Backbone bond lengths (Angstrom), bond angles and torsions (degrees), N, CA, C in turn:
res aa  C-N    CA-C-N  psi(-1)  N-CA   C-N-CA  omega(-1)  CA-C   N-CA-C  phi
1 M - - - 1.464 - - 1.524 108.82 -
2 K 1.309 115.69 133.11 1.460 120.47 -179.65 1.524 111.05 -76.68
3 T 1.346 115.07 143.74 1.463 120.66 176.97 1.522 109.42 -86.80
4 H 1.344 114.42 133.71 1.465 118.45 178.49 1.529 108.27 -62.93
5 P 1.333 118.07 138.80 1.480 121.86 -175.31 1.533 113.09 -54.39
6 I 1.351 117.59 -35.14 1.456 118.93 -176.57 1.520 112.01 -71.24
7 H 1.350 115.31 -21.09 1.456 120.05 -179.84 1.515 111.52 -105.94
8 A 1.317 116.74 15.68 1.461 120.58 -177.96 1.519 110.07 -65.21
9 P 1.325 119.83 136.72 1.465 122.31 179.18 1.525 111.49 -62.63
10 I 1.357 115.28 142.99 1.468 121.01 179.73 1.507 108.34 -76.99
11 S 1.299 116.28 135.25 1.464 120.08 -179.41 1.518 109.35 -66.09
12 K 1.324 117.52 154.01 1.457 122.78 -176.27 1.526 112.58 -59.14
13 P 1.338 121.06 -46.48 1.485 120.28 178.81 1.514 112.90 -59.79
14 I 1.356 116.45 -39.85 1.460 119.14 -179.49 1.520 110.33 -68.04
15 G 1.325 116.56 -39.51 1.455 120.86 178.58 1.514 111.57 -62.17
16 Q 1.311 117.49 -42.64 1.457 121.12 178.17 1.526 111.55 -64.36
17 L 1.332 116.14 -37.40 1.460 120.65 178.32 1.520 110.96 -64.79
18 L 1.341 117.16 -40.85 1.462 120.52 179.22 1.521 111.24 -65.00
19 I 1.337 116.05 -38.73 1.458 119.88 177.73 1.526 110.35 -62.63
20 C 1.333 116.75 -43.92 1.467 120.94 178.62 1.520 111.70 -61.28
21 I 1.351 116.00 -41.33 1.461 120.31 179.68 1.518 110.64 -63.93
22 R 1.354 116.30 -41.64 1.466 120.28 179.30 1.531 110.96 -64.36
23 L 1.331 116.56 -41.97 1.457 120.65 178.81 1.524 111.26 -63.98
24 L 1.343 115.89 -40.17 1.450 120.18 178.82 1.521 111.16 -64.16
25 I 1.339 116.45 -43.23 1.465 120.22 178.91 1.520 110.15 -63.05
26 A 1.333 116.79 -42.83 1.464 120.84 179.44 1.525 110.76 -61.71
27 A 1.352 116.93 -41.42 1.461 120.86 179.93 1.525 111.14 -64.97
28 L 1.339 116.34 -40.40 1.461 120.31 178.78 1.523 111.38 -65.49
29 V 1.334 116.99 -40.57 1.463 120.92 179.08 1.523 110.62 -64.50
30 L 1.345 116.85 -44.07 1.457 120.75 179.45 1.528 111.11 -63.88
31 S 1.335 116.41 -38.86 1.461 120.51 178.81 1.521 110.66 -64.51
32 W 1.329 116.87 -42.04 1.465 120.98 179.83 1.520 110.81 -65.41
33 V 1.329 116.71 -42.88 1.469 121.00 178.85 1.527 110.32 -61.80
34 S 1.340 117.00 -41.56 1.467 121.40 179.68 1.522 110.88 -63.92
35 Q 1.338 117.29 -42.82 1.460 121.47 179.30 1.521 111.10 -63.91
36 Q 1.334 116.82 -39.54 1.459 120.01 179.38 1.521 111.12 -66.20
37 A 1.348 115.78 -39.25 1.463 119.87 179.13 1.517 110.80 -64.82
38 Q 1.344 117.01 -40.55 1.459 120.91 178.97 1.517 111.03 -66.73
39 A 1.326 116.66 -38.66 1.463 120.66 -178.84 1.526 111.00 -66.15
40 Q 1.360 117.39 -30.52 1.450 120.98 -177.52 1.521 112.44 -89.70
41 T 1.337 118.02 -9.36 1.456 121.60 179.54 1.523 109.16 -87.03
42 P 1.328 118.69 120.06 1.468 119.87 -179.16 1.519 110.74 -64.91
43 P 1.331 117.42 146.44 1.469 120.25 179.60 1.522 110.56 -65.47
44 T 1.312 116.41 150.30 1.458 121.12 -179.78 1.522 111.52 -97.68
45 Q 1.332 116.75 3.68 1.457 121.43 179.57 1.526 109.84 -133.52
46 A 1.315 115.76 158.25 1.460 120.68 177.95 1.519 108.83 -148.80
47 T 1.321 115.90 148.64 1.463 121.18 178.67 1.519 109.96 -101.03
48 I 1.325 115.69 127.82 1.463 121.42 171.49 1.531 107.08 -114.96
49 Y 1.318 116.57 172.04 1.464 120.43 -176.01 1.525 109.81 -136.76
50 V 1.323 115.52 141.53 1.459 121.06 167.49 1.524 106.40 -100.53
51 V 1.326 116.47 125.88 1.462 121.07 -177.65 1.522 108.75 -106.22
52 N 1.329 116.00 137.50 1.460 122.66 -175.30 1.521 108.97 -128.60
53 N 1.338 116.26 120.32 1.470 118.44 178.34 1.530 112.30 -105.72
54 G 1.338 115.75 14.69 1.453 119.49 176.83 1.517 113.33 112.90
55 W 1.335 116.79 -44.46 1.472 120.49 177.49 1.520 111.98 -126.11
56 H 1.328 116.41 -17.65 1.463 121.88 -175.46 1.530 109.22 -124.42
57 T 1.343 116.75 137.39 1.463 121.00 172.59 1.522 109.89 -115.24
58 G 1.320 114.91 153.28 1.456 121.88 174.74 1.511 108.98 -146.80
59 L 1.316 116.26 -172.80 1.458 121.95 -176.97 1.521 110.36 -124.94
60 I 1.323 115.76 142.36 1.462 121.27 173.33 1.521 106.97 -116.72
61 V 1.331 116.04 120.94 1.462 121.62 -175.41 1.526 109.71 -132.94
62 P 1.346 117.47 158.00 1.463 119.40 173.73 1.528 110.74 -56.90
63 A 1.329 115.76 139.79 1.467 120.12 -172.26 1.522 113.56 -84.16
64 A 1.326 118.27 -19.61 1.465 121.43 -168.37 1.524 113.13 -55.08
65 S 1.325 117.76 -46.04 1.464 121.05 -176.86 1.526 111.76 -63.00
66 F 1.327 116.82 -40.92 1.462 120.45 -179.22 1.525 111.28 -70.12
67 K 1.320 117.46 -38.59 1.461 120.01 180.00 1.527 110.84 -69.78
68 L 1.326 116.52 -30.43 1.467 120.01 177.12 1.520 110.61 -72.74
69 R 1.307 117.18 -37.71 1.460 121.67 -176.88 1.521 112.55 -78.77
70 F 1.344 116.86 -36.15 1.463 121.21 -174.63 1.535 110.07 -120.11
71 P 1.330 118.45 102.21 1.466 121.36 -178.31 1.522 114.02 -55.26
72 A 1.323 117.81 -33.43 1.464 120.03 -179.43 1.525 111.65 -64.47
73 L 1.315 117.14 -33.30 1.466 119.89 176.60 1.524 110.86 -71.19
74 Q 1.326 116.68 -37.49 1.466 119.85 176.30 1.524 110.13 -62.96
75 H 1.324 116.36 -42.26 1.472 120.18 179.89 1.529 111.19 -67.07
76 R 1.316 116.82 -40.14 1.464 121.07 -175.78 1.524 112.40 -78.61
77 F 1.336 117.18 -37.40 1.466 121.48 -174.43 1.528 110.60 -124.39
78 G 1.321 116.67 53.89 1.460 120.73 -174.46 1.512 115.02 -57.04
79 N 1.332 118.09 -33.06 1.466 121.63 -175.75 1.524 113.34 -96.81
80 A 1.312 117.91 -0.08 1.469 120.30 -175.35 1.522 111.34 -73.79
81 N 1.310 115.72 135.90 1.459 122.18 173.96 1.528 111.96 -102.64
82 Y 1.329 115.57 -21.88 1.467 121.30 176.81 1.528 108.55 -136.05
83 F 1.329 114.72 154.25 1.460 120.96 169.74 1.519 109.13 -118.04
84 E 1.333 115.83 130.46 1.457 120.38 165.25 1.527 105.69 -92.44
85 I 1.325 116.32 122.53 1.461 121.05 -171.50 1.528 109.99 -125.20
86 G 1.322 114.77 130.64 1.454 120.44 175.95 1.515 110.37 -131.52
87 W 1.324 115.92 156.88 1.463 123.20 178.62 1.516 107.65 -129.59
88 G 1.331 117.19 143.77 1.453 118.02 179.52 1.515 112.90 -173.48
89 D 1.315 115.42 -171.41 1.460 122.28 179.40 1.528 109.76 -68.96
90 K 1.317 116.12 132.68 1.459 120.74 -175.22 1.518 112.71 -62.20
91 G 1.320 117.21 -44.62 1.459 119.92 -179.10 1.509 112.56 -70.64
92 F 1.322 116.88 -45.03 1.459 121.48 -177.13 1.526 111.16 -67.79
93 Y 1.342 116.50 -43.46 1.467 121.35 -175.91 1.526 111.62 -63.23
94 Q 1.317 116.92 -38.10 1.465 120.73 -174.99 1.525 113.73 -93.00
95 A 1.324 117.27 -7.33 1.468 120.28 -174.05 1.523 111.83 -67.00
96 K 1.317 115.95 132.56 1.462 120.00 174.99 1.528 110.79 -78.67
97 E 1.337 115.59 -23.55 1.459 121.09 176.69 1.527 108.28 -139.92
98 I 1.326 116.01 124.87 1.459 120.67 -178.37 1.537 109.70 -81.92
99 T 1.327 115.64 122.59 1.456 120.99 178.99 1.521 109.93 -115.09
100 A 1.312 116.28 168.06 1.463 120.90 178.36 1.520 110.56 -62.63
101 S 1.313 117.11 -36.97 1.452 121.23 179.95 1.523 111.70 -64.48
102 I 1.329 116.34 -44.93 1.471 121.07 179.12 1.524 110.08 -63.54
103 T 1.320 116.34 -42.68 1.460 120.69 -179.67 1.526 111.17 -63.83
104 L 1.322 117.28 -42.95 1.462 121.26 -179.82 1.525 110.99 -64.18
105 K 1.326 116.94 -43.20 1.464 120.60 178.27 1.529 110.81 -61.76
106 A 1.338 116.68 -39.08 1.461 120.30 178.48 1.525 110.60 -64.55
107 M 1.320 116.99 -44.87 1.465 121.40 -178.74 1.525 111.45 -62.20
108 L 1.334 116.39 -32.64 1.460 120.99 -177.12 1.532 112.88 -93.76
109 G 1.322 116.58 -3.52 1.457 119.86 178.37 1.509 114.21 72.93
110 L 1.320 117.53 38.17 1.459 121.34 -174.76 1.534 113.85 -99.78
111 S 1.340 117.40 -3.73 1.468 119.04 -171.68 1.523 114.20 -107.81
112 G 1.305 118.21 -9.80 1.461 119.36 -173.65 1.520 110.67 82.16
113 S 1.320 116.90 -178.14 1.467 120.84 -176.35 1.519 111.39 -123.64
114 I 1.313 114.94 166.86 1.461 122.02 -177.33 1.523 108.15 -153.34
115 M 1.344 116.31 156.47 1.470 120.73 177.30 1.520 109.73 -119.69
116 H 1.314 114.23 149.71 1.468 122.28 -176.60 1.521 108.46 -122.92
117 F 1.330 116.54 121.58 1.464 122.91 178.49 1.527 109.18 -112.19
118 V 1.327 116.02 131.53 1.458 122.05 173.32 1.524 107.57 -120.56
119 G 1.329 117.38 125.19 1.456 121.27 178.56 1.520 111.34 -85.89
120 L 1.328 116.32 127.42 1.466 122.51 178.46 1.520 109.00 -117.10
121 T 1.318 116.59 127.22 1.460 120.00 179.04 1.517 112.20 -88.62
122 D 1.326 117.32 -21.02 1.460 122.83 -179.19 1.524 109.48 -113.77
123 T 1.320 117.21 174.94 1.452 120.49 177.54 1.529 109.86 -65.15
124 P 1.323 118.09 151.28 1.460 120.59 -176.08 1.520 114.64 -55.44
125 G 1.330 116.96 -31.29 1.452 120.31 -179.94 1.517 113.68 -62.53
126 A 1.333 116.99 -17.91 1.464 120.41 177.97 1.522 111.66 -77.70
127 Y 1.327 117.52 -15.43 1.462 121.65 -176.85 1.528 112.97 -113.95
128 L 1.314 116.47 -28.35 1.453 120.77 -170.75 1.526 110.49 -126.48
129 S 1.321 116.09 150.73 1.458 120.19 179.42 1.527 110.23 -76.85
130 K 1.323 116.81 163.40 1.459 121.43 179.27 1.522 111.11 -61.17
131 E 1.324 116.20 -29.98 1.462 119.95 -179.65 1.527 112.10 -70.37
132 Q 1.333 116.87 -20.25 1.466 120.48 -176.31 1.519 113.41 -92.05
133 I 1.313 118.54 -16.97 1.458 120.40 -174.98 1.527 111.18 -129.68
134 K 1.301 114.39 145.74 1.457 122.27 175.07 1.530 108.00 -122.33
135 P 1.352 118.20 109.61 1.461 119.40 177.33 1.522 110.89 -74.68
136 I 1.318 115.79 145.48 1.461 122.39 177.94 1.524 108.14 -136.69
137 C 1.319 116.17 131.66 1.464 121.02 179.21 1.528 109.55 -88.09
138 L 1.335 116.14 126.81 1.458 122.11 178.06 1.521 110.16 -119.60
139 S 1.315 115.75 151.28 1.460 119.54 167.74 1.528 107.98 -74.82
140 N 1.323 116.68 165.57 1.465 119.17 178.31 1.527 111.18 -61.16
141 T 1.320 116.79 -35.71 1.463 120.06 177.65 1.522 111.22 -63.74
142 Q 1.322 115.93 -44.36 1.467 119.73 178.02 1.524 111.19 -63.70
143 L 1.333 117.36 -39.25 1.465 120.34 178.43 1.521 110.54 -63.35
144 D 1.327 117.46 -41.99 1.472 120.61 177.55 1.523 110.31 -61.09
145 Q 1.331 116.43 -41.60 1.460 120.32 179.79 1.528 110.88 -65.61
146 L 1.326 116.28 -39.85 1.459 120.20 178.12 1.521 110.98 -64.98
147 N 1.330 116.64 -45.87 1.465 120.05 179.57 1.528 111.16 -60.74
148 Q 1.332 116.39 -39.50 1.457 120.04 178.27 1.526 110.55 -64.56
149 A 1.329 116.01 -41.79 1.471 120.53 -179.84 1.521 111.11 -64.14
150 I 1.322 116.91 -39.56 1.467 120.32 177.10 1.524 110.25 -66.61
151 G 1.335 115.32 -46.38 1.463 119.58 -179.40 1.511 113.22 -60.71
152 D 1.334 116.75 -30.47 1.467 120.27 179.47 1.527 112.10 -66.12
153 S 1.318 117.18 -16.63 1.470 120.37 179.31 1.522 112.65 -87.71
154 L 1.314 117.49 -6.74 1.463 120.83 179.26 1.519 110.94 -86.95
155 A 1.326 116.83 136.85 1.461 122.12 173.50 1.528 107.56 -89.00
156 L 1.313 116.66 114.48 1.458 121.03 -172.63 1.532 110.89 -98.16
157 N 1.330 115.69 157.27 1.459 121.42 177.06 1.531 110.07 -87.52
158 E 1.321 116.82 -172.08 1.464 121.14 -176.99 1.528 112.02 -65.13
159 Q 1.316 116.91 -22.27 1.464 121.16 178.02 1.535 111.49 -90.54
160 H 1.326 116.17 10.31 1.472 122.34 -179.42 1.526 111.63 59.35
161 D 1.334 114.27 37.10 1.459 120.49 178.09 1.527 108.97 -119.19
162 V 1.332 115.56 164.89 1.465 120.55 -178.57 1.530 110.55 -71.26
163 Q 1.338 115.30 159.49 1.458 121.70 -178.27 1.530 109.43 -119.68
164 P 1.335 117.38 104.95 1.465 120.11 -179.36 1.521 112.26 -68.28
165 L 1.350 114.83 143.90 1.463 120.97 -179.28 1.522 112.97 -125.03
166 G 1.321 116.69 16.01 1.458 118.52 176.15 1.514 113.11 120.93
167 P 1.337 115.45 168.33 1.461 121.48 -177.89 1.531 111.94 -58.80
168 G 1.348 114.34 148.01 1.452 120.30 -179.89 1.513 112.88 -83.57
169 L 1.318 114.76 -165.91 1.462 120.82 -171.80 1.522 113.79 -85.51
170 Y 1.315 118.03 -31.15 1.475 120.88 -175.14 1.516 109.61 -159.93
171 G 1.324 114.38 159.53 1.454 119.75 177.69 1.520 111.75 59.83
172 D 1.319 115.76 -153.25 1.462 122.84 178.38 1.527 107.19 -89.22
173 S 1.329 116.87 88.92 1.464 119.76 -168.31 1.519 112.40 -138.16
174 E 1.334 114.79 161.82 1.456 122.20 -178.63 1.529 108.88 -152.69
175 F 1.332 116.23 145.69 1.459 121.57 171.68 1.524 109.36 -91.25
176 Y 1.360 115.49 147.63 1.459 121.05 178.46 1.526 110.17 -135.90
177 A 1.317 115.04 149.73 1.461 121.03 178.66 1.526 109.72 -61.47
178 A 1.331 115.01 142.98 1.462 120.14 -176.04 1.520 110.41 -136.17
179 V 1.325 114.72 169.32 1.462 121.73 174.53 1.527 108.37 -117.97
180 G 1.318 115.43 165.46 1.458 120.30 -178.62 1.514 111.27 100.86
181 N 1.315 115.95 153.94 1.457 121.30 -178.26 1.530 111.36 -108.77
182 Y 1.304 114.92 121.89 1.458 121.53 172.68 1.529 107.93 -85.90
183 Y 1.329 116.35 131.17 1.472 120.35 173.61 1.514 107.81 -158.01
184 L 1.291 116.41 -175.72 1.458 121.86 -170.61 1.522 113.30 -53.73
185 L 1.344 117.67 -37.72 1.462 121.76 -177.08 1.529 112.87 -103.48
186 N 1.323 116.57 12.11 1.465 120.85 176.72 1.528 108.14 -144.05
187 T 1.311 116.09 79.41 1.461 122.65 -171.66 1.526 111.34 -96.48
188 C 1.319 115.04 -178.70 1.465 120.90 175.20 1.529 110.76 -58.37
189 N 1.320 116.19 -33.85 1.468 120.41 179.89 1.524 111.38 -73.90
190 S 1.332 116.55 -34.68 1.462 120.38 172.91 1.526 109.66 -60.71
191 W 1.337 115.40 -43.09 1.468 120.89 179.93 1.525 110.69 -60.26
192 T 1.316 118.02 -45.75 1.467 121.40 179.11 1.524 110.25 -59.13
193 A 1.327 117.07 -47.84 1.461 121.02 -179.15 1.525 111.47 -63.01
194 Q 1.327 117.17 -39.41 1.465 121.14 179.50 1.526 111.30 -64.86
195 R 1.343 117.33 -40.12 1.473 119.52 178.15 1.538 110.31 -63.57
196 L 1.316 116.77 -42.81 1.466 120.36 -179.71 1.525 111.07 -64.72
197 A 1.331 116.19 -38.84 1.466 119.75 178.37 1.528 110.60 -65.12
198 R 1.316 116.80 -39.04 1.469 119.83 178.75 1.516 112.41 -68.74
199 A 1.317 116.85 -19.75 1.466 120.73 174.62 1.530 111.71 -81.14
200 G 1.327 116.27 -1.07 1.451 119.72 177.69 1.508 114.89 91.59
201 L 1.332 117.29 11.68 1.454 120.20 179.18 1.529 110.34 -81.68
202 P 1.330 117.03 148.49 1.466 120.89 -176.59 1.530 111.82 -78.33
203 I 1.310 115.99 71.96 1.459 120.61 179.51 1.522 108.42 -132.02
204 W 1.305 117.13 131.23 1.465 122.63 176.64 1.515 106.86 -86.81
205 S 1.324 116.31 114.53 1.466 120.02 -170.11 1.524 113.91 -82.88
206 R 1.306 118.59 -12.02 1.465 119.91 -179.44 1.535 110.81 -68.95
207 F 1.304 114.63 140.88 1.461 122.38 175.51 1.534 113.45 61.96
208 K 1.327 116.72 24.59 1.463 120.09 171.19 1.527 106.75 -89.77
209 L 1.327 114.88 75.04 1.460 120.94 -172.01 1.517 112.92 -93.02
210 T 1.325 117.32 -21.09 1.463 121.47 -177.30 1.529 110.43 -116.92
211 A 1.320 115.15 160.10 1.462 119.54 176.95 1.528 110.79 -61.26
212 A 1.328 116.40 -40.48 1.464 120.31 -178.99 1.517 111.63 -61.41
213 S 1.331 117.51 -38.70 1.460 120.31 -179.08 1.525 111.54 -65.72
214 V 1.327 116.64 -35.43 1.468 120.28 177.43 1.530 110.37 -69.88
215 M 1.326 116.72 -47.98 1.464 120.04 -177.03 1.526 111.31 -64.06
216 N 1.322 117.44 -36.15 1.468 120.19 177.55 1.528 110.95 -66.71
217 A 1.324 116.77 -36.07 1.465 120.94 -177.23 1.524 112.40 -70.13
218 I 1.324 117.40 -27.82 1.474 120.45 -176.80 1.521 112.31 -104.13
219 G 1.327 116.43 5.93 1.467 120.01 -173.73 1.513 114.57 -58.04
220 D 1.353 117.85 -32.96 1.459 121.24 -175.75 1.521 113.73 -97.39
221 L 1.318 118.18 2.60 1.461 120.03 179.50 1.531 109.84 -72.01
222 P 1.344 117.05 146.29 1.472 119.70 -177.63 1.523 112.00 -61.83
223 A 1.322 114.99 130.69 1.455 120.55 -175.48 1.527 112.65 -92.83
224 Q 1.323 116.38 -40.65 1.461 119.98 -174.35 1.517 111.03 -104.24
225 C 1.313 116.01 129.73 1.447 120.23 174.87 1.532 109.10 -71.95
226 Q 1.331 116.47 140.30 1.456 121.04 179.21 1.513 110.01 -71.86
227 A 1.327 116.30 142.05 1.456 121.19 176.91 1.517 109.75 -63.15
228 E 1.339 116.04 137.57 1.472 119.80 -177.71 1.524 109.90 -101.58
């Protein structure tokens, strides 16, 4: 009895080819699903930067957490992807001309403290030379701890928001009210080291009075986050 053409058995080579095509399609689908899952999984690491201008150090961190926590920062720096943040003596930091009187008050802790925020829309390397910044890889937990430590230095209003004190020194920047006493043995560099220590980094924050002492202490910390 003849077999109807529509029910004719598939030849072995054609059958093997169809199996290969099905396997290839399945592999492509699985690869696409895996890529989508990776793209939707937030990274578990983040890069922050210590910035050094020769005598003063500060921190550069992702801006998202601060803008979410403090509406005034979101309003002021809507396009910022990073914040360069510094802490220091209120009189010295804002002075247009440094005098002996201002310097003496800063050394004795008579002026109070202030914080300086600079909004950066691009990565820090687009604004600063490699010699000025030291990247450090943090886990998400360490980044949260660092952000909390920085936020603890801000003097907040009744709405638990930041209090602006006028235009900053350069770029897209602003001064904000702060807490803590700046004096001879507790400088801007001490503040940077203390924030890093609170993030769980292996740095002894005592006597980090100069920019050089901070940069030397973090010189061996891992700079590049590993690809996930």
